[in-house]
C-alpha positions as CSV (number, residue, x, y, z in Angstrom):
1,X,34.8,62.3,43.1
2,X,38.0,62.2,45.5
3,X,40.2,65.3,43.5
4,X,36.7,67.4,43.7
5,X,35.6,66.9,47.2
6,X,39.0,67.6,48.0
7,X,39.0,71.2,45.8
8,X,35.7,72.2,47.2
9,X,36.2,70.8,50.9
10,X,39.3,72.3,51.6
11,X,38.2,75.2,50.3
12,X,36.0,76.0,53.2
13,X,33.4,77.7,50.9
14,X,30.7,75.1,51.6
15,X,29.4,71.9,52.9
16,X,30.1,68.5,51.2
17,X,28.8,65.8,51.1
18,X,30.2,62.2,49.5
19,X,28.4,60.1,47.6
20,X,29.1,56.3,46.8
21,X,27.8,53.6,45.6
22,X,30.5,50.7,47.6
23,X,30.3,50.1,51.0
24,X,33.2,52.3,52.2
25,X,34.5,55.0,49.6
26,X,37.0,56.1,52.8
27,X,39.0,52.4,51.3
28,X,40.1,51.6,55.5
29,X,38.4,48.4,56.1
30,X,39.9,47.6,52.5
31,X,37.6,45.1,50.1
32,X,37.8,41.3,51.3
33,X,37.5,38.0,49.2
34,X,34.1,35.9,50.9
35,X,37.3,33.8,52.4
36,X,38.4,36.9,54.3
37,X,41.8,37.8,52.6
38,X,42.2,41.1,50.8
39,X,41.1,42.0,47.3
40,X,41.2,44.9,45.0
41,X,39.2,45.6,42.0
42,X,42.1,45.5,39.2
43,X,45.6,46.3,39.7
44,X,46.7,50.6,38.3
45,X,50.2,51.4,38.1
46,X,51.4,54.5,39.1
47,X,53.7,56.2,36.2
48,X,56.5,58.2,36.2
49,X,53.8,61.4,35.0
50,X,51.3,61.5,37.8
51,X,52.6,64.9,39.7
52,X,49.3,65.6,41.2
53,X,48.9,62.4,42.5
54,X,52.7,62.3,44.0
55,X,52.2,65.7,45.3
56,X,48.8,63.9,47.5
57,X,50.4,61.2,49.0
58,X,54.0,63.0,49.7
59,X,53.5,66.7,50.4
60,X,49.7,66.5,51.2
61,X,49.0,63.2,53.3
62,X,52.8,63.5,54.3
63,X,53.2,59.8,53.7
64,X,57.0,58.4,53.1
65,X,57.2,57.8,48.6
66,X,59.1,54.7,50.2
67,X,56.1,53.2,52.6
68,X,53.6,53.8,49.2
69,X,55.2,52.9,46.5
70,X,57.4,50.1,45.0
71,X,60.6,50.6,42.9
72,X,59.6,51.1,39.7
73,X,59.1,47.3,38.2
74,X,60.2,45.8,34.3
75,X,57.0,43.9,32.4
76,X,56.9,41.6,30.5
77,X,54.7,40.2,26.9
78,X,53.7,36.7,27.0
79,X,52.2,35.0,23.6
80,X,51.3,31.4,22.8
81,X,55.1,31.4,21.4
82,X,56.3,32.7,25.0
83,X,58.5,35.6,25.8
84,X,57.8,38.3,23.3
85,X,59.2,41.2,24.8
86,X,61.0,43.1,27.8
87,X,60.0,46.9,29.2
88,X,62.9,48.1,31.0
89,X,62.6,50.6,33.7
90,X,64.0,53.4,30.8
91,X,65.1,55.5,34.4
92,X,67.7,53.4,35.2
93,X,70.8,53.9,35.8
94,X,72.1,51.0,33.8
95,X,69.9,52.7,31.2
96,X,71.5,55.9,28.6
97,X,69.7,59.0,28.4
98,X,69.0,59.7,25.2
99,X,65.7,62.1,23.9
100,X,63.1,60.8,22.8
101,X,62.7,58.5,21.2
102,X,65.8,57.2,20.4
103,X,66.0,56.6,24.3
104,X,63.4,54.5,24.1
105,X,64.8,53.1,20.9
106,X,68.2,52.0,22.0
107,X,66.9,51.1,25.7
108,X,64.7,48.4,23.9
109,X,66.7,47.8,21.3
110,X,67.3,43.8,22.7
111,X,64.6,43.1,24.6
112,X,62.0,42.2,22.0
113,X,62.9,38.5,21.4
114,X,60.6,37.7,17.8
115,X,59.7,40.6,16.8
116,X,62.2,42.0,14.1
117,X,64.1,45.1,13.7
118,X,62.0,45.5,10.4
119,X,58.9,45.3,12.1
120,X,59.8,47.8,15.0
121,X,60.8,50.3,12.4
122,X,57.7,50.7,11.1
123,X,56.5,52.3,14.1
124,X,58.1,55.7,12.6
125,X,55.1,56.6,11.1
126,X,53.4,57.4,14.3
127,X,56.3,59.4,15.1
128,X,54.2,62.3,12.6
129,X,50.9,61.5,13.5
130,X,52.3,62.7,17.0
131,X,52.9,66.3,15.6
132,X,50.1,66.7,13.9
133,X,47.2,65.7,16.1
134,X,47.2,68.9,18.3
135,X,47.2,71.2,14.7
136,X,43.6,72.2,15.4
137,X,40.3,71.4,16.6
138,X,39.0,70.3,13.2
139,X,42.2,68.0,12.8
140,X,41.8,66.5,16.1
141,X,37.7,65.6,15.3
142,X,39.2,63.9,11.9
143,X,41.6,62.0,14.1
144,X,39.1,60.8,16.4
145,X,36.9,59.6,13.7
146,X,39.1,57.4,12.2
147,X,40.1,53.7,13.8
148,X,43.4,53.4,15.4
149,X,43.7,50.6,12.8
150,X,42.8,52.6,10.4
151,X,45.6,55.2,11.4
152,X,47.7,52.3,12.0
153,X,47.0,51.5,8.2
154,X,48.1,54.8,7.2
155,X,51.2,55.1,8.7
156,X,52.6,52.0,7.5
157,X,52.5,50.1,10.5
158,X,53.7,46.7,9.3
159,X,50.9,43.8,10.2
160,X,53.3,42.0,12.7
161,X,53.7,44.9,14.3
162,X,50.3,45.8,15.1
163,X,48.9,42.1,15.6
164,X,51.3,41.2,18.1
165,X,52.7,44.2,20.3
166,X,50.2,46.9,19.6
167,X,46.7,45.3,19.4
168,X,48.1,43.3,22.9
169,X,49.3,46.6,24.2
170,X,46.2,48.7,23.4
171,X,43.7,45.9,25.2
172,X,45.4,46.0,28.2
173,X,45.9,50.3,27.7
174,X,42.7,51.3,26.6
175,X,41.1,47.9,27.0
176,X,39.9,47.6,23.2
177,X,41.2,46.6,20.2
178,X,42.8,49.6,17.6
179,X,39.4,48.8,15.2
180,X,37.3,50.1,18.4
181,X,39.4,52.5,19.2
182,X,39.9,56.4,18.3
183,X,43.0,57.2,16.7
184,X,42.8,60.2,18.6
185,X,43.0,58.7,21.9
186,X,44.9,55.9,20.5
187,X,47.8,59.2,20.3
188,X,47.3,60.2,22.9
189,X,48.0,57.7,24.8
190,X,50.9,56.3,23.2
191,X,52.8,59.7,23.8
192,X,52.1,60.3,27.2
193,X,52.9,56.8,28.3
194,X,55.7,56.4,26.0
195,X,57.0,59.1,23.6
196,X,56.9,62.4,25.3
197,X,59.8,61.1,27.1
198,X,61.9,58.2,27.7
199,X,61.4,57.5,30.8
200,X,57.7,58.0,30.2
201,X,56.6,54.3,30.5
202,X,57.9,53.9,34.0
203,X,55.3,52.4,36.2
204,X,55.6,51.5,39.8
205,X,52.6,50.0,42.1
206,X,51.3,49.8,45.5
207,X,53.8,48.3,48.4
208,X,51.2,46.8,50.5
209,X,47.5,46.6,50.9
210,X,46.0,48.2,48.3
211,X,45.6,51.9,46.8
212,X,42.2,52.7,49.1
213,X,43.8,51.6,52.3
214,X,47.1,53.6,51.8
215,X,46.0,56.5,50.1
216,X,42.6,56.7,49.9
217,X,42.1,56.2,53.9
218,X,43.8,58.9,55.2
219,X,43.0,62.0,52.6
220,X,39.7,60.7,53.8
221,X,39.9,61.1,57.7
222,X,42.4,64.6,56.9
223,X,38.9,65.4,54.9
224,X,36.5,64.6,57.5
225,X,39.1,65.5,60.8
226,X,39.8,68.4,59.1
227,X,36.8,69.9,56.8
228,X,34.1,67.7,58.0
229,X,33.0,66.4,54.9
230,X,30.3,63.2,55.0
231,X,30.8,60.3,52.9
232,X,28.4,58.3,52.5
233,X,28.6,54.7,51.2
234,X,26.5,52.6,49.9
235,X,24.5,55.4,48.4
236,X,23.7,55.1,44.7
237,X,22.3,58.5,42.8
238,X,18.4,57.9,41.9
239,X,18.4,61.4,40.0
240,X,18.8,65.0,40.2
241,X,16.0,67.6,40.3
242,X,16.2,71.1,37.9
243,X,14.6,74.2,39.2
244,X,13.4,75.1,36.3
245,X,12.8,79.2,38.0
246,X,16.8,78.9,39.4
247,X,18.0,76.9,36.1
248,X,19.4,74.9,38.4
249,X,20.0,71.6,40.4
250,X,18.2,72.0,43.9
251,X,18.1,68.3,45.0
252,X,19.4,65.0,44.9
253,X,17.9,61.6,45.7
254,X,20.0,58.8,46.4
255,X,18.8,55.1,47.1
256,X,20.8,54.2,50.7
257,X,21.5,50.2,50.5
258,X,21.3,49.9,54.4
259,X,18.6,51.2,55.6
260,X,16.5,50.1,52.2
261,X,14.6,53.7,51.4
262,X,15.6,56.6,48.6
263,X,16.6,59.7,50.8
264,X,16.3,64.0,49.5
265,X,19.5,66.1,49.8
266,X,17.8,69.7,49.4
267,X,18.9,73.2,49.2
268,X,21.7,71.6,47.1
269,X,24.1,74.1,45.6
270,X,26.2,72.1,43.2
271,X,26.6,69.0,41.8
272,X,29.9,66.9,41.0
273,X,29.1,63.9,38.6
274,X,31.8,61.3,38.9
275,X,30.8,58.9,37.2
276,X,31.1,57.0,34.4
277,X,28.8,55.7,31.0
278,X,26.8,53.2,33.1
279,X,26.3,55.5,36.1
280,X,25.6,58.4,34.3
281,X,23.1,56.3,31.8
282,X,21.2,56.2,35.5
283,X,21.1,59.2,36.6
284,X,20.0,60.4,33.3
285,X,17.3,58.4,32.6
286,X,15.9,58.6,35.6
287,X,16.2,62.9,35.7
288,X,14.1,64.0,32.5
289,X,14.4,67.7,33.0
290,X,18.2,67.2,33.7
291,X,18.2,65.4,30.2
292,X,16.0,68.3,28.4
293,X,18.2,71.2,30.0
294,X,21.5,69.5,29.5
295,X,21.6,67.6,26.0
296,X,25.3,67.2,26.2
297,X,25.1,65.0,29.2
298,X,22.6,62.7,27.5
299,X,24.5,62.4,24.8
300,X,27.8,61.3,27.5
301,X,24.7,58.2,28.6
302,X,24.5,57.3,25.3
303,X,28.4,55.9,25.2
304,X,29.2,52.5,25.8
305,X,31.6,51.1,28.5
306,X,33.7,47.9,28.9
307,X,33.6,44.8,31.1
308,X,36.1,44.2,33.3
309,X,37.1,41.2,35.3
310,X,39.4,41.1,37.8
311,X,40.8,37.3,40.2
312,X,43.2,36.6,42.8
313,X,44.8,33.6,43.9
314,X,46.3,32.1,46.5
315,X,48.8,29.1,45.4
316,X,50.1,26.4,47.4
317,X,53.6,27.0,46.1
318,X,55.7,29.9,45.0
319,X,56.4,30.6,41.6
320,X,59.7,32.5,40.3
321,X,58.9,35.1,37.2
322,X,61.7,37.4,35.8
323,X,59.4,40.5,36.2
324,X,56.1,40.8,38.7
325,X,54.1,42.5,36.4
326,X,53.3,40.9,33.1
327,X,50.7,41.3,29.6
328,X,48.9,37.7,27.9
329,X,49.4,38.7,24.3
330,X,47.0,36.6,21.6
331,X,46.6,33.8,23.1
332,X,43.4,32.0,22.1
333,X,41.8,31.4,25.9
334,X,41.5,35.4,25.8
335,X,38.9,35.2,24.1
336,X,39.2,38.6,22.8
337,X,39.9,39.9,26.3
338,X,42.9,41.5,26.9
339,X,45.1,39.9,30.3
340,X,47.3,40.9,32.7
341,X,49.0,38.9,36.0
342,X,50.9,40.1,38.8
343,X,53.0,38.7,41.0
344,X,51.5,39.9,44.9
345,X,54.2,38.3,46.8
346,X,56.6,40.1,44.5
347,X,55.6,43.4,44.4
348,X,54.3,43.6,48.6
349,X,56.9,41.2,49.9
350,X,57.2,43.7,52.9
351,X,53.6,42.3,54.0
352,X,53.3,39.2,52.6
353,X,51.4,38.1,55.7
354,X,48.4,40.7,55.2
355,X,47.7,39.5,51.1
356,X,46.7,36.0,53.4
357,X,44.7,38.4,55.5
358,X,46.9,37.9,58.1
359,X,45.3,34.9,59.8
360,X,47.6,32.3,58.2
361,X,51.0,31.7,57.6
362,X,52.2,32.7,53.0
363,X,51.8,28.7,51.5
364,X,53.1,30.4,48.4
365,X,52.6,33.0,45.6
366,X,49.2,35.1,45.1
367,X,48.6,36.6,42.1
368,X,45.9,39.2,40.3
369,X,45.3,38.6,36.9
370,X,42.7,40.9,35.1
371,X,40.2,40.7,32.2
372,X,40.0,43.5,30.0
373,X,37.1,44.1,27.7
374,X,36.3,40.8,29.2
375,X,32.5,40.1,27.9
376,X,33.2,36.7,26.7
377,X,35.3,35.5,29.7
378,X,32.6,36.8,32.2
379,X,30.2,34.8,30.4
380,X,32.1,31.5,32.2
381,X,31.5,30.1,35.8
382,X,34.0,31.4,38.7
383,X,35.8,28.1,38.3
384,X,36.2,27.9,34.7
385,X,37.5,31.3,34.7
386,X,40.6,29.7,37.0
387,X,41.0,26.7,35.3
388,X,41.5,28.9,32.1
389,X,44.2,30.8,33.6
390,X,46.0,27.9,36.1
391,X,45.8,25.8,32.3
392,X,45.8,27.8,29.5
393,X,47.3,31.0,30.7
394,X,49.7,30.9,33.3
395,X,51.7,27.7,32.5
396,X,52.0,29.4,28.9
397,X,53.5,32.2,29.7
398,X,55.7,30.7,32.5
399,X,56.1,27.1,32.7
400,X,56.6,26.9,37.4
401,X,52.9,27.9,36.8
402,X,52.0,23.9,35.9
403,X,53.2,22.3,38.7
404,X,50.7,25.0,41.3
405,X,47.6,24.8,43.0
406,X,44.9,26.6,43.9
407,X,44.4,27.0,47.6
408,X,42.0,29.9,47.6
409,X,40.8,32.4,45.0
410,X,38.0,35.2,44.1
411,X,36.7,36.1,41.0
412,X,34.7,39.7,40.5
413,X,32.7,41.0,37.6
414,X,32.4,44.4,36.6
415,X,29.8,44.8,34.2
416,X,30.2,48.3,31.7
417,X,32.9,49.3,34.5
418,X,35.5,51.7,32.4
419,X,35.3,54.2,29.6
420,X,35.3,53.4,26.2
421,X,36.6,55.7,23.6
422,X,35.4,54.8,20.8
423,X,36.0,56.1,17.1
424,X,33.8,59.8,17.1
425,X,33.0,59.8,20.4
426,X,34.8,62.7,21.7
427,X,31.9,65.5,21.1
428,X,29.8,63.0,23.0
429,X,31.8,62.9,26.1
430,X,31.1,65.1,28.9
431,X,32.5,68.3,29.5
432,X,34.0,69.6,32.5
433,X,31.2,72.4,32.9
434,X,27.6,71.7,31.5
435,X,24.8,73.7,29.9
436,X,23.5,73.6,34.0
437,X,26.0,76.3,35.7
438,X,25.8,74.4,39.0
439,X,26.7,71.2,37.5
440,X,29.9,69.5,36.2
441,X,31.5,66.0,35.2
442,X,34.7,64.7,36.2
443,X,36.8,61.3,35.0
444,X,38.9,60.4,33.3
445,X,36.6,60.5,29.8
446,X,35.2,64.0,30.1
447,X,36.8,66.6,28.3
448,X,38.2,69.4,30.1
449,X,38.3,72.0,27.7
450,X,40.8,75.2,28.4
451,X,41.9,73.3,32.1
452,X,42.7,70.3,29.6
453,X,45.6,68.7,30.9
454,X,48.1,66.6,29.8
455,X,47.7,63.0,31.3
456,X,45.3,60.9,29.1
457,X,42.7,57.9,28.5
458,X,42.3,55.3,31.6
459,X,44.6,57.5,34.1
460,X,44.9,58.0,38.0
461,X,46.4,61.4,37.1
462,X,44.0,62.5,34.7
463,X,40.4,61.0,36.8
464,X,42.4,62.7,39.4
465,X,43.1,66.4,38.3
466,X,39.5,66.4,36.8
467,X,38.1,65.9,40.2
468,X,40.3,69.2,41.2
469,X,39.4,71.0,38.3
470,X,35.6,70.0,38.2
471,X,36.0,71.7,42.2
472,X,37.5,75.0,40.9
473,X,35.0,75.5,38.2
474,X,32.8,75.4,40.9
475,X,34.6,77.9,42.8
476,X,33.9,80.2,40.1
477,X,30.6,80.2,39.1
478,X,29.9,80.4,43.4
479,X,32.5,82.8,44.4
480,X,33.0,84.8,41.2
481,X,36.9,84.2,39.4
482,X,38.3,86.9,41.8
483,X,36.8,85.3,45.2
484,X,37.6,82.3,44.1
485,X,40.6,82.6,43.1
486,X,42.7,82.5,46.2
487,X,40.8,79.6,47.2
488,X,41.5,77.6,43.7
489,X,43.1,74.0,45.1
490,X,46.3,74.0,42.7
491,X,47.3,71.8,39.5
492,X,50.6,70.9,39.0
493,X,51.3,70.1,35.1
494,X,53.3,67.4,33.9
495,X,56.3,67.9,32.2
496,X,56.9,70.0,28.9
497,X,57.3,68.5,25.9
498,X,60.6,67.7,24.1
499,X,62.0,70.5,22.7
500,X,62.4,68.2,19.1
501,X,58.4,67.7,19.3
502,X,57.9,71.6,20.0
503,X,60.2,72.6,17.2
504,X,58.1,69.3,14.4
505,X,54.9,70.8,15.7
506,X,55.8,74.3,15.0
507,X,56.8,73.4,11.5
508,X,53.9,71.4,10.7
509,X,51.8,73.6,11.8
510,X,53.6,76.3,9.6
511,X,53.5,74.5,6.0
512,X,49.6,72.3,6.6
513,X,48.4,75.8,7.6
514,X,49.4,77.6,4.2
515,X,48.6,73.9,2.3
516,X,45.0,75.2,3.5
517,X,45.2,78.2,2.5
518,X,46.4,77.4,-1.1
519,X,43.2,74.7,-0.9
520,X,41.3,77.4,-0.5
521,X,37.4,76.3,-1.1
522,X,38.2,72.9,-1.4
523,X,39.8,72.8,1.9
524,X,37.8,72.6,5.3
525,X,41.2,74.1,6.9
526,X,42.6,70.2,8.0
527,X,44.1,68.8,5.7
528,X,45.8,65.5,6.9
529,X,48.3,64.0,5.2
530,X,46.8,60.9,5.9
531,X,43.6,61.9,4.3
532,X,41.8,61.3,7.1
533,X,38.0,61.9,6.5
């Protein structure tokens, strides 16, 4: 939503109103636990290939990168058996830089503690899928209809590799196990975050406070002061009114939680729907004319979403860990969820007092724990979730947690909070431009068509860029292509594919296009080596 607001507001062609259900979308006040200590819904990383967010921070807002982000950090994977693997900083000076995937292989050769090399070597089967995935639209659709688990099996990946590494990785990357994920989106994610370049997996974190306070707040201040952006917090969009004569949306109705009343915005020129499946379902169900005239939005509203539970713990002692970012893998106590824990006192050590609300002396570690695909975890009481962490998870990963006590905690549940990229869902995901000319969509689940961007999956960079492109699309629609050209917000592409990938894709495309021609009437023009339907 902020990407779209920025793109349109900076064009100075329209008055922009941003509606958001959270009390303060600007991030200025931050979110607080009942005790007054700071809390953030989910810890989100900033990966190497986030060029547009990096540009926003350093060039647009003029912030010092070192004040906003931590250094790139290592991360660890833990299972009931102990430490499974450690991910290095691939761009570090101590790591030999090589073409992908050789660089990743050599950099992690000794980092897996339990998974045998023979199992890791079966990952090579996925390299062909990387080359084949985007050969043409029909091939992509076949990958999308298959589950990631099917693809892993057809590629010859070992069961141990899948169970002990890929499944827990996907549970914290796409928030579902491989049998519930589109093979296409899974391959997009693995390529973007791990295979495109040796250092694609390098990640850093917010250095103090929260993303809202450090990045959103100065952007909101800039847009409101300079471009008169009108931000309305605590406001939930209820319905969109379709004007059949204009074939356009001309009114937006929203509920203001502060005044407890419905408000109508008249004479609307255009709308950006920056909603997830849950929010879109609510709006479409209350807007029958919208559903009738934009059936693609009704289809998108039928897709599922994933529950998230976020926990923050304030402990009575400091716990030393090898890495500040960590993943739980295969613990029965996860109840099928993916789990992570972050040592905020390590990531935000320069502003540790703020982690305790600024009113009391820090007494120990502050730990942020997130559970994804967390429907079962969410049924537990707050106290039982904390007990699960302190008894069955944290001390099983790092022994030093066993002697730590909890001084304060905050547990928040977010039902249907994130997109579920289920098998066959691609065609139902909302398009950037809808059947109604003055309605566009933004978000990491949006299909961007000819504006498709290299960042994939559940990704802050993709969400931000989709908003910019949604704003740009409205400028073209309302001003015309020639007038809009000088006002469109620029988008910085991610790094180009490495030469070996480009050559491999070209060779594969040429060979299999000839196979399709030879097969003639029995081929649908989308032959796949894996026999995907």
